[in-house]
C-alpha positions in Angstrom: 218.6 104.8 40.5 217.7 102.8 43.6 219.1 99.4 44.3 215.7 97.6 44.9 217.5 94.4 46.0 219.3 96.0 48.9 218.3 93.8 51.9 218.5 96.8 54.2 215.4 98.2 52.5 213.3 95.1 53.2 212.0 95.6 56.7 210.9 92.4 58.5 207.4 93.4 59.4 206.8 90.4 61.7 210.1 89.4 63.4 210.0 85.7 64.2 212.3 83.3 66.0 212.9 80.7 63.3 214.5 78.2 65.7 211.4 78.3 67.9 209.1 77.9 64.9 211.0 74.8 63.8 211.2 73.4 67.3 207.4 73.9 67.8 206.8 72.2 64.4 208.9 69.2 65.4 207.3 69.0 68.9 203.7 69.2 67.6 204.4 66.7 64.8 206.0 64.3 67.4 203.0 64.6 69.7 200.7 64.0 66.8 202.6 60.9 65.7 202.6 59.5 69.3 198.8 60.0 69.4 198.5 58.2 66.0 200.8 55.4 67.3 198.8 54.7 70.4 195.5 55.1 68.5 196.7 52.4 66.0 197.6 50.1 68.9 194.2 50.6 70.5 192.5 49.8 67.2 194.7 46.8 66.7 193.7 45.3 70.0 190.0 46.2 69.5 190.0 44.3 66.2 191.8 41.2 67.4 
């Protein structure tokens, strides 16, 4: 009987670099938050 949980049998169909994925996620979230921050500052000064 085959061992279906043998990790050697699970071929990674799309090899990815996990570190780059995480780094890109942090970078894009940081950029988004900077845009939100400066947008909030602009709205604050337009209101006051």
